[in-house]
C-alpha positions as a Python dict, from the first residue, in 0.01 Angstrom:
ca = {
    (1, 'M'): (0, 0, 0),
    (2, 'A'): (-414, 5, 59),
    (3, 'K'): (-535, -152, -258),
    (4, 'L'): (-965, -265, -325),
    (5, 'T'): (-1006, -606, -428),
    (6, 'L'): (-1298, -745, -571),
    (7, 'T'): (-1434, -1100, -565),
    (8, 'R'): (-1781, -1153, -797),
    (9, 'T'): (-2000, -1350, -627),
    (10, 'S'): (-2385, -1392, -626),
    (11, 'F'): (-2733, -1233, -432),
    (12, 'D'): (-2811, -1588, -271),
    (13, 'R'): (-2487, -1590, -93),
    (14, 'L'): (-2521, -1259, 69),
    (15, 'P'): (-2567, -1291, 428),
    (16, 'G'): (-2943, -1256, 488),
    (17, 'W'): (-3014, -1073, 157),
    (18, 'R'): (-3366, -1175, 154),
    (19, 'A'): (-3458, -1070, 506),
    (20, 'D'): (-3395, -663, 434),
    (21, 'T'): (-3663, -404, 382),
    (22, 'H'): (-3515, -334, 3),
    (23, 'G'): (-3797, -40, -81),
    (24, 'A'): (-3583, 185, 195),
    (25, 'A'): (-3245, 162, 39),
    (26, 'L'): (-3441, 221, -291),
    (27, 'T'): (-3558, 555, -190),
    (28, 'A'): (-3141, 619, -114),
    (29, 'L'): (-3063, 541, -435),
    (30, 'G'): (-3348, 780, -588),
    (31, 'R'): (-3155, 1057, -414),
    (32, 'S'): (-2838, 963, -620),
    (33, 'C'): (-3013, 903, -918),
    (34, 'A'): (-3101, 1266, -913),
    (35, 'R'): (-2732, 1381, -823),
    (36, 'L'): (-2620, 1215, -1125),
    (37, 'R'): (-2889, 1303, -1399),
    (38, 'D'): (-2737, 1642, -1504),
    (39, 'L'): (-2393, 1502, -1499),
    (40, 'P'): (-2196, 1379, -1854),
    (41, 'A'): (-2292, 1024, -1988),
    (42, 'E'): (-1924, 980, -2030),
    (43, 'R'): (-1825, 1063, -1654),
    (44, 'P'): (-1692, 741, -1459),
    (45, 'L'): (-1796, 696, -1127),
    (46, 'G'): (-1504, 616, -889),
    (47, 'P'): (-1150, 557, -934),
    (48, 'G'): (-1072, 375, -1249),
    (49, 'G'): (-1469, 420, -1332),
    (50, 'T'): (-1521, 108, -1100),
    (51, 'G'): (-1919, 153, -1081),
    (52, 'G'): (-1892, 238, -1442),
    (53, 'T'): (-1979, 599, -1607),
    (54, 'V'): (-2308, 794, -1541),
    (55, 'G'): (-2411, 650, -1909),
    (56, 'H'): (-2410, 337, -1768),
    (57, 'W'): (-2674, 456, -1525),
    (58, 'R'): (-2884, 608, -1738),
    (59, 'A'): (-3105, 295, -1737),
    (60, 'I'): (-3024, 200, -1423),
    (61, 'C'): (-3225, 500, -1275),
    (62, 'A'): (-3493, 535, -1550),
    (63, 'A'): (-3608, 158, -1402),
    (64, 'L'): (-3555, 256, -1034),
    (65, 'A'): (-3853, 556, -1136),
    (66, 'R'): (-4068, 258, -1241),
    (67, 'V'): (-4043, 40, -979),
    (68, 'A'): (-4064, 277, -665),
    (69, 'G'): (-4320, 241, -466),
    (70, 'G'): (-4361, -117, -592),
    (71, 'G'): (-4245, -254, -214),
    (72, 'D'): (-3995, -427, -98),
    (73, 'A'): (-3978, -770, -275),
    (74, 'A'): (-4035, -553, -625),
    (75, 'A'): (-3704, -345, -507),
    (76, 'R'): (-3540, -626, -442),
    (77, 'R'): (-3621, -780, -802),
    (78, 'F'): (-3493, -467, -892),
    (79, 'F'): (-3159, -448, -723),
    (80, 'E'): (-3110, -826, -849),
    (81, 'A'): (-3168, -722, -1205),
    (82, 'W'): (-3009, -426, -1197),
    (83, 'F'): (-2653, -492, -993),
    (84, 'V'): (-2425, -771, -939),
    (85, 'P'): (-2255, -831, -566),
    (86, 'Y'): (-1882, -846, -522),
    (87, 'L'): (-1685, -877, -188),
    (88, 'A'): (-1458, -570, -123),
    (89, 'A'): (-1115, -672, 32),
    (90, 'D'): (-822, -522, 88),
    (91, 'N'): (-513, -677, -76),
    (92, 'G'): (-785, -1012, -32),
    (93, 'N'): (-853, -911, 310),
    (94, 'A'): (-1219, -849, 360),
    (95, 'E'): (-1234, -751, 702),
    (96, 'G'): (-1289, -373, 793),
    (97, 'L'): (-1419, -133, 1032),
    (98, 'F'): (-1782, 10, 1018),
    (99, 'T'): (-1890, 305, 1293),
    (100, 'G'): (-2173, 538, 1306),
    (101, 'Y'): (-2254, 898, 1293),
    (102, 'Y'): (-2568, 1084, 1361),
    (103, 'E'): (-2704, 1449, 1290),
    (104, 'A'): (-2567, 1665, 1627),
    (105, 'Q'): (-2773, 1841, 1757),
    (106, 'L'): (-2677, 2230, 1996),
    (107, 'R'): (-2820, 2537, 2185),
    (108, 'G'): (-2745, 2843, 2019),
    (109, 'A'): (-2772, 3174, 1940),
    (110, 'W'): (-2745, 3447, 1677),
    (111, 'R'): (-2503, 3675, 1856),
    (112, 'A'): (-2222, 3604, 2170),
    (113, 'G'): (-2345, 3654, 2455),
    (114, 'G'): (-2459, 3434, 2767),
    (115, 'P'): (-2370, 3142, 2724),
    (116, 'Y'): (-2314, 3137, 2377),
    (117, 'R'): (-1956, 3207, 2350),
    (118, 'V'): (-1852, 2941, 2098),
    (119, 'P'): (-1844, 3033, 1744),
    (120, 'I'): (-1937, 2743, 1472),
    (121, 'Y'): (-1745, 2985, 1142),
    (122, 'T'): (-1922, 2972, 776),
    (123, 'R'): (-1621, 2894, 542),
    (124, 'P'): (-1344, 3128, 465),
    (125, 'P'): (-1335, 3304, 119),
    (126, 'D'): (-966, 3224, 123),
    (127, 'L'): (-1000, 2852, 189),
    (128, 'I'): (-834, 2677, -123),
    (129, 'T'): (-931, 2315, -182),
    (130, 'A'): (-772, 2139, -531),
    (131, 'D'): (-940, 1821, -622),
    (132, 'L'): (-572, 1599, -706),
    (133, 'G'): (-726, 1378, -944),
    (134, 'R'): (-736, 1626, -1174),
    (135, 'F'): (-311, 1681, -1161),
    (136, 'R'): (-227, 1361, -1163),
    (137, 'P'): (-440, 1011, -1231),
    (138, 'Q'): (-301, 837, -955),
    (139, 'W'): (-444, 1086, -701),
    (140, 'Q'): (-779, 1009, -802),
    (141, 'G'): (-995, 1034, -514),
    (142, 'Q'): (-758, 1273, -315),
    (143, 'S'): (-767, 1650, -230),
    (144, 'V'): (-545, 1905, -44),
    (145, 'A'): (-685, 2206, 135),
    (146, 'G'): (-477, 2549, 215),
    (147, 'R'): (-420, 2903, 120),
    (148, 'V'): (-225, 3113, -92),
    (149, 'V'): (66, 3343, 89),
    (150, 'D'): (305, 3501, -118),
    (151, 'G'): (194, 3289, -434),
    (152, 'R'): (255, 2955, -272),
    (153, 'L'): (-60, 2722, -152),
    (154, 'V'): (42, 2696, 236),
    (155, 'P'): (-129, 2486, 514),
    (156, 'F'): (-474, 2656, 628),
    (157, 'Q'): (-515, 2727, 1029),
    (158, 'T'): (-546, 2385, 1257),
    (159, 'R'): (-806, 2375, 1500),
    (160, 'A'): (-587, 2518, 1815),
    (161, 'E'): (-505, 2832, 1585),
    (162, 'I'): (-868, 2850, 1465),
    (163, 'E'): (-966, 2839, 1853),
    (164, 'G'): (-666, 3089, 1972),
    (165, 'G'): (-846, 3327, 1722),
    (166, 'A'): (-707, 3340, 1393),
    (167, 'L'): (-1034, 3394, 1251),
    (168, 'A'): (-1208, 3620, 1467),
    (169, 'G'): (-1301, 3937, 1404),
    (170, 'R'): (-1357, 3816, 986),
    (171, 'G'): (-1712, 3783, 1014),
    (172, 'L'): (-1691, 3464, 974),
    (173, 'E'): (-1898, 3360, 1227),
    (174, 'L'): (-2241, 3137, 1171),
    (175, 'L'): (-2386, 3165, 1505),
    (176, 'W'): (-2261, 3084, 1842),
    (177, 'V'): (-2364, 2741, 2076),
    (178, 'D'): (-2272, 2710, 2415),
    (179, 'S'): (-2053, 2402, 2459),
    (180, 'P'): (-1699, 2397, 2296),
    (181, 'V'): (-1794, 1976, 2359),
    (182, 'D'): (-2072, 2010, 2160),
    (183, 'A'): (-1947, 2212, 1893),
    (184, 'F'): (-1632, 1944, 1857),
    (185, 'F'): (-1887, 1692, 1765),
    (186, 'L'): (-2020, 1876, 1520),
    (187, 'H'): (-1723, 1824, 1378),
    (188, 'I'): (-1672, 1497, 1398),
    (189, 'Q'): (-2037, 1471, 1275),
    (190, 'G'): (-2020, 1645, 982),
    (191, 'S'): (-2355, 1794, 1012),
    (192, 'G'): (-2643, 1925, 1273),
    (193, 'R'): (-2965, 2115, 1433),
    (194, 'V'): (-2877, 2386, 1593),
    (195, 'V'): (-3205, 2477, 1851),
    (196, 'M'): (-3155, 2865, 1892),
    (197, 'A'): (-3214, 3080, 2211),
    (198, 'D'): (-3542, 3234, 2046),
    (199, 'G'): (-3697, 2884, 1937),
    (200, 'Q'): (-3569, 2865, 1558),
    (201, 'V'): (-3410, 2545, 1449),
    (202, 'V'): (-3105, 2598, 1265),
    (203, 'R'): (-2975, 2284, 1079),
    (204, 'L'): (-2608, 2357, 978),
    (205, 'G'): (-2414, 2115, 690),
    (206, 'Y'): (-2075, 2069, 562),
    (207, 'A'): (-1925, 2303, 425),
    (208, 'G'): (-1543, 2261, 412),
    (209, 'R'): (-1268, 2178, 593),
    (210, 'N'): (-925, 2314, 684),
    (211, 'G'): (-727, 2034, 484),
    (212, 'H'): (-528, 1854, 852),
    (213, 'A'): (-627, 1524, 883),
    (214, 'Y'): (-815, 1389, 1141),
    (215, 'V'): (-711, 1284, 1469),
    (216, 'A'): (-906, 1067, 1712),
    (217, 'I'): (-850, 1175, 2031),
    (218, 'G'): (-993, 830, 2201),
    (219, 'R'): (-654, 725, 2150),
    (220, 'D'): (-527, 984, 2355),
    (221, 'L'): (-767, 913, 2638),
    (222, 'V'): (-700, 541, 2624),
    (223, 'A'): (-328, 623, 2649),
    (224, 'L'): (-376, 849, 2931),
    (225, 'G'): (-504, 581, 3145),
    (226, 'A'): (-823, 793, 3161),
    (227, 'I'): (-1071, 556, 2928),
    (228, 'A'): (-1003, 177, 2951),
    (229, 'A'): (-991, 62, 2556),
    (230, 'E'): (-1348, -121, 2535),
    (231, 'A'): (-1526, 132, 2677),
    (232, 'V'): (-1422, 430, 2428),
    (233, 'S'): (-1756, 569, 2226),
    (234, 'M'): (-1859, 897, 2192),
    (235, 'Q'): (-2023, 852, 2504),
    (236, 'S'): (-1753, 810, 2683),
    (237, 'I'): (-1518, 1067, 2569),
    (238, 'R'): (-1810, 1312, 2553),
    (239, 'A'): (-1896, 1248, 2945),
    (240, 'W'): (-1508, 1280, 2965),
    (241, 'L'): (-1451, 1613, 2830),
    (242, 'R'): (-1713, 1740, 3023),
    (243, 'D'): (-1590, 1617, 3381),
    (244, 'H'): (-1267, 1806, 3298),
    (245, 'P'): (-1289, 2103, 3071),
    (246, 'A'): (-928, 2255, 3082),
    (247, 'E'): (-728, 1912, 2990),
    (248, 'G'): (-1008, 1829, 2738),
    (249, 'A'): (-991, 2168, 2568),
    (250, 'D'): (-616, 2138, 2530),
    (251, 'L'): (-681, 1730, 2412),
    (252, 'M'): (-951, 1863, 2194),
    (253, 'A'): (-687, 2103, 2031),
    (254, 'R'): (-473, 1775, 1921),
    (255, 'N'): (-706, 1727, 1664),
    (256, 'P'): (-594, 1973, 1367),
    (257, 'S'): (-883, 1859, 1201),
    (258, 'Y'): (-1137, 2160, 1152),
    (259, 'I'): (-1494, 2180, 1009),
    (260, 'F'): (-1679, 2489, 834),
    (261, 'F'): (-2090, 2474, 795),
    (262, 'R'): (-2341, 2663, 586),
    (263, 'A'): (-2698, 2714, 700),
    (264, 'M'): (-2948, 2463, 528),
    (265, 'D'): (-3268, 2400, 401),
    (266, 'G'): (-3466, 2085, 361),
    (267, 'D'): (-3527, 1743, 473),
    (268, 'G'): (-3212, 1611, 612),
    (269, 'P'): (-2839, 1646, 592),
    (270, 'I'): (-2662, 1611, 268),
    (271, 'G'): (-2402, 1403, 178),
    (272, 'A'): (-2070, 1448, -2),
    (273, 'Q'): (-2223, 1350, -320),
    (274, 'G'): (-2509, 1629, -242),
    (275, 'A'): (-2791, 1363, -214),
    (276, 'V'): (-3013, 1441, 145),
    (277, 'L'): (-2880, 1104, 357),
    (278, 'T'): (-3120, 884, 464),
    (279, 'P'): (-3116, 759, 844),
    (280, 'G'): (-2993, 385, 850),
    (281, 'R'): (-2924, 375, 443),
    (282, 'S'): (-2634, 597, 386),
    (283, 'L'): (-2325, 505, 412),
    (284, 'A'): (-1967, 751, 402),
    (285, 'V'): (-1705, 578, 231),
    (286, 'D'): (-1321, 658, 114),
    (287, 'R'): (-1443, 726, -222),
    (288, 'R'): (-1043, 695, -304),
    (289, 'F'): (-1171, 337, -361),
    (290, 'V'): (-1550, 313, -344),
    (291, 'P'): (-1784, 521, -616),
    (292, 'L'): (-2022, 732, -443),
    (293, 'S'): (-2420, 625, -575),
    (294, 'V'): (-2325, 261, -539),
    (295, 'P'): (-2516, 15, -352),
    (296, 'V'): (-2337, -161, -101),
    (297, 'W'): (-2474, -467, 98),
    (298, 'L'): (-2342, -413, 504),
    (299, 'D'): (-2268, -738, 692),
    (300, 'T'): (-2175, -670, 1054),
    (301, 'T'): (-2333, -654, 1389),
    (302, 'D'): (-2566, -406, 1596),
    (303, 'P'): (-2352, -167, 1784),
    (304, 'L'): (-2652, -223, 2112),
    (305, 'D'): (-2655, -618, 2064),
    (306, 'R'): (-2369, -738, 2019),
    (307, 'G'): (-2469, -1054, 1929),
    (308, 'A'): (-2708, -981, 1684),
    (309, 'P'): (-2615, -923, 1291),
    (310, 'L'): (-2661, -587, 1099),
    (311, 'R'): (-2768, -654, 748),
    (312, 'R'): (-2927, -419, 513),
    (313, 'L'): (-2835, -302, 208),
    (314, 'V'): (-2740, 104, 200),
    (315, 'V'): (-2614, 339, -15),
    (316, 'A'): (-2264, 490, -32),
    (317, 'Q'): (-2342, 870, -36),
    (318, 'D'): (-2095, 1061, 157),
    (319, 'T'): (-1758, 1070, 285),
    (320, 'G'): (-1550, 1137, 601),
    (321, 'S'): (-1205, 1289, 721),
    (322, 'A'): (-1165, 919, 908),
    (323, 'V'): (-1339, 724, 697),
    (324, 'E'): (-996, 586, 508),
    (325, 'G'): (-976, 233, 376),
    (326, 'P'): (-1073, -29, 72),
    (327, 'V'): (-1344, -140, 382),
    (328, 'R'): (-1438, 121, 587),
    (329, 'G'): (-1759, 266, 660),
    (330, 'D'): (-1922, 498, 852),
    (331, 'L'): (-2335, 463, 901),
    (332, 'F'): (-2547, 780, 884),
    (333, 'W'): (-2865, 669, 1153),
    (334, 'G'): (-3041, 1030, 1138),
    (335, 'H'): (-3103, 1255, 1488),
    (336, 'G'): (-3212, 1223, 1842),
    (337, 'D'): (-3113, 1052, 2126),
    (338, 'A'): (-3158, 682, 1984),
    (339, 'A'): (-2990, 765, 1638),
    (340, 'A'): (-2670, 915, 1896),
    (341, 'A'): (-2733, 583, 2112),
    (342, 'R'): (-2655, 356, 1780),
    (343, 'A'): (-2388, 603, 1622),
    (344, 'G'): (-2181, 664, 1948),
    (345, 'R'): (-2122, 280, 2001),
    (346, 'M'): (-2084, 134, 1655),
    (347, 'K'): (-1712, 31, 1617),
    (348, 'E'): (-1800, -357, 1475),
    (349, 'T'): (-1635, -533, 1266),
    (350, 'G'): (-1720, -695, 948),
    (351, 'R'): (-1761, -698, 541),
    (352, 'Y'): (-1958, -536, 292),
    (353, 'Y'): (-2023, -596, -68),
    (354, 'L'): (-2018, -341, -326),
    (355, 'L'): (-2334, -422, -586),
    (356, 'L'): (-2155, -248, -984),
    (357, 'P'): (-2405, -257, -1284),
    (358, 'K'): (-2427, -572, -1485),
    (359, 'N'): (-2419, -338, -1797),
    (360, 'S'): (-2002, -183, -1677),
    (361, 'A'): (-1697, -436, -1621),
    (362, 'P'): (-1570, -384, -1323),
}
């Protein structure tokens, strides 16, 4: 059974700690502090209060406001003054998997017609999401989604059922896009920008999911012999799906997970915590183990230069259906071609250290 284990260490033992530009992480942490501001002081952060309580963070966030804009050296001193680093592990195994995601870009229209035939759905009103932690302490951080039929909560429709028309005719179409493959990857990324036929740019954010487990179709492509295991990336999967539209539709339907969206204003996509994500500094984690808001020292390798280390301070601000385990992270890279290149090829082993408040005991 997966279990988060923590080993206390020191900042001078974090690989590459002093070489980072810590001010960028300070910006991300400030966005998390804004989300904590109105929460009750006694509320715990993370399962078992791993990150302390909101009350423990009051002084941290107040100190952050005073040091903001003071430069990287001041930011580094701030983190060293208020936090203690812990090596995270799964039952003592500190090695984990780190991937990347980005804000996808699609082409769309407000009405179906011409090339715009693929609907992007908003959240159905009958979709119910239940926080299981409110029913059993041991289920903290877990949830279930479904719909009520004859007084019973049953699973919501799968991707195959939805794409087969299960939601058609209910007025849930937010807009329409021109590519089923682009729509599929929008679901994987969880947010995106749609360039409309009239020139308007619409930013889409996560509004919910159907509750079914995420299935990585890259594994199926390897099993079929379509792509070599070492060549699997977002780019290679996307190319195969576009070159094999009929087989690709069947393959995408094997992933029963389905995401619903909402139109958003603002500077960037919003993560599970409700904070705007910071490119290169926001990390999606498994909140069953890692509290949102916690700074994390990431120690892995660059997806575009496997010989070069990727070491930086990030902040746990998001989650993802494929992000599971005590040592598992998905790094947000932003939007555009450069972000897509890094996110699509990032599948690196590494480790991370949780920076937990000094004024609380994990």
